[in-house]
C-alpha positions, -999 to +999 in steps of 0.1 A: -193-100-323-169-102-352-161-135-370-125-148-375-109-178-390-091-199-363-056-213-369-057-250-378-027-273-375-024-309-387-001-340-390-008-376-401+000-413-399-008-440-424-010-478-425-021-505-450-032-530-424-039-512-391-069-488-391-060-474-357-027-462-371-042-446-401-053-411-390-050-373-392-041-351-362-062-320-364-062-290-340-085-260-342-070-232-321-100-214-305-093-199-271-118-198-243-148-212-262-172-228-237-184-262-245-220-250-245-211-226-274-193-251-297-210-261-329-191-289-346-204-310-376-180-337-387-188-355-420-169-381-440-156-354-464-158-322-443-158-304-410-177-273-399-168-255-366-181-224-349-177-211-314-177-178-295-147-169-273-155-153-240-121-136-237-114-126-273-149-114-279-149-130-313-167-159-330-144-185-345-158-201-377-143-224-403-153-250-429-129-276-442-132-300-471-109-329-467-085-343-494-101-378-489-127-394-468-125-400-430-146-422-407-164-399-383-176-428-360-140-439-355-126-405-350-119-389-316-121-355-299-107-335-269-118-300-259-094-277-239-096-241-229-072-233-258-083-255-287-103-284-301-081-315-307-093-343-331-079-375-343-096-383-376-096-419-388-088-421-426-113-443-444-088-458-469-060-480-456-030-467-476+007-464-469+011-431-488+005-399-469-022-375-481-004-349-501-023-322-482-052-319-457-077-301-479-093-309-513-083-275-526-046-273-534-046-236-529-024-224-499-045-214-469-031-188-446-047-203-415-034-239-421-001-249-406+018-281-401+019-295-365+056-301-362+052-316-328+033-345-343+047-347-378+070-374-390+081-383-425+063-411-442+093-435-443+100-429-406+066-433-390+070-470-381+100-460-360+080-433-342+063-445-310+027-436-306+019-407-283+000-427-257-004-397-233-020-377-261-043-405-272-054-412-237-070-378-236-091-384-266-128-393-264-150-411-289-174-390-309-204-395-286-235-407-305-215-405-338-207-374-358-228-359-384-260-341-376-279-323-402-292-298-377-260-278-380-254-282-342-229-304-324-232-332-349-243-356-322-213-347-299-223-344-262-194-325-246-207-331-211-204-368-217-169-363-232-159-345-200-172-373-178-154-399-199-121-379-197-125-376-159-128-414-157-094-416-173-104-448-191-103-468-159-125-499-157-156-497-136-152-518-105-189-518-098-206-523-065-184-553-057-153-531-056-170-504-035-181-530-009-147-545-007-132-511-001-157-503+027-150-536+044-113-531+043-117-496+058-139-510+086-113-536+094-085-511+096-104-486+118-094-488+154-121-487+181-127-452+193-114-447+228-142-447+254-168-453+227-192-473+249-182-458+283-205-436+304-189-418+334-222-416+351-228-453+348-193-461+361-197-438+391-231-453+401-223-489+394-256-491+375-261-502+339-257-476+313-293-480+301-307-473+335-286-442+341-293-428+307-330-434+312-331-415+345-311-386+330-294-380+363-257-379+371-242-404+394-239-381+424-275-370+422-287-405+416-267-417+447-281-388+468-317-395+460-312-432+467-302-426+504-330-424+530-335-389+545-326-385+582-349-362+600-334-340+627-349-344+661-353-312+681 
């Protein structure tokens, strides 16, 4: 399987006082790479990614050296069928934008600006935060890093579970019991739930008829004395 360099897009925000507003948007375009095949190692000054595409029959691989340091533990990630989306927290609080994403000033053919996310430095305060985009993001499970060259401590199965939860609070057992009780109160009695046609016909208690296992007519017939015919 041949190895190719994936397209990478980026944009950024900055802040001198609010760390959560001081970050880099980074997207690695790698189509149809199963979570089980992703190898991602995020370090304070670099990122290494590798993953095999099931549809393209290629292996995407890339290594990035950042212009400045980031905080892997405060960074976030989201995996889709088309790409790997990351929000990387810049380590230094600073109003000025990074002049570029990478340490090397050389122009890279695979690196492009994400114009959907980009705003000018002097206009970023007027730009509302993309809450829908941020809500999809998951913390770097177990922290990033990982000298084994694997996922860097990222458990994608846990990320998927966290995403499915949608960030909703856990109501716990109390909420579940309350819901069950309300459902029981709203449920109407089933029609004829305790009725037994055989019991109604014989006029006997339900338990007695059910114990005999005989229908009302047969029970009534056996209860009458037999009349012998006289020749």
